[in-house]
C-alpha positions, 0 to 999 in steps of 0.5 A, a space after each residue: 801332363 797339363 792341367 788341362 789335360 787332367 781335366 778333360 780326362 777326368 771329365 771324359 771318365 766320369 760316369 754320366 748322370 742318368 736322366 730320367 725319362 721324358 714321361 717320368 719326369 714329366 709325370 713327377 712335375 704333374 705330380 708336384 703341381 696336382 698335390 698343391 693345386 686346389 679341387 675343385 679349381 677356383 672360379 673365374 671370378 676368384 681368379 680375377 680376384 687373385 690376378 688383380 692383387 698379383 698384378 698390384 704386387 708387381 706396380 700395376 694397376 687393375 681393375 675388373 670390369 664387365 663385358 659393356 663396362 671395360 671400354 668406358 672405364 679405360 677411355 676415362 682412365 685414359 683421358 684422367 692420365 693424359 693419354 692423347 695417342 694410343 695404338 689400337 688393332 680395330 681389326 678386333 672386336 675389342 679393339 673396335 670397342 676401345 675406339 668406339 669409347 674413346 672421347 675427343 682428344 684421344 687418338 686411335 692410331 693403327 699399326 699398319 705401316 712398316 716400324 722403319 716407316 713411323 718409327 720416330 712418330 712411335 717412339 716420340 708421340 704414342 703415349 700407349 699400346 692396347 693389347 688383349 691378352 691370350 691368357 693370365 697366370 694369377 700366381 704372378 700376375 703374368 699376362 700371356 700375349 701372343 703378338 702377331 702382324 697388327 699387334 706386334 710385340 712393339 705395341 706393348 713394348 715401346 709406348 710407355 703405357 701397356 694398356 691389357 685386356 685379359 678374360 677370366 674365363 682365360 685365367 689359370 693358377 699358374 704356369 704348369 695350368 697354363 702350359 697344360 691347359 693352352 697345350 703348348 706342347 702341341 704348338 705354340 705361336 712363333 712369339 709367345 711373350 710372358 709380361 709380369 708389370 711394368 719394364 723394371 731393372 736395377 744397377 749394382 747399387 740396386 737402385 730400382 728404375 722402371 721403363 727402362 727396357 720397356 713400358 714403365 706403367 702397365 694397366 690391366 682389365 680383367 673382364 669378369 664376365 663374358 656377356 656378348 662374347 663367343 
């Protein structure tokens, strides 16, 4: 008998390991995270501080700001950084607010054309893309993004600078908490993206490089109050 046949026969004869029932396995996972979770849960402003610290640990820049303060903060930061063109979806309230705050010299650009019609322009002349995160995970500084037709994944992936806004009220302590609080099991967007800091990669010599497969810089403003929000 050939070695290959011997291996296959042993695999066929092996008794399959018992697979825990789905409900039992989920219960064990819930118990694992539940034993480590704070009671009572931390307040939004505490989660915001943790999110900021986690973002800075992965070489992102992050700031906390009020609901009426963040547009001017981002506009000033962009002006100082030399941003000249930024993709902004003005069909959203946040996009409209940021566009109104932009000073002369920073041009808002809408993603309102098929990518193939302006691919060279997007890759060659756009400095930043602005997105509003669905939520955030404070344990890792992760943004949960739900791209759509007017703010596709390209906005947070192609420009060298990704600027994101996330509300403190949408922050979760960890991935398990996010999954349950947002009820991902009941249905997720077609394209749900978890982004943690700027793009980074390393070669066989362990030389770390930023921006090879996505944005080189990530800015995040955490809105710490919901004045004027629904």
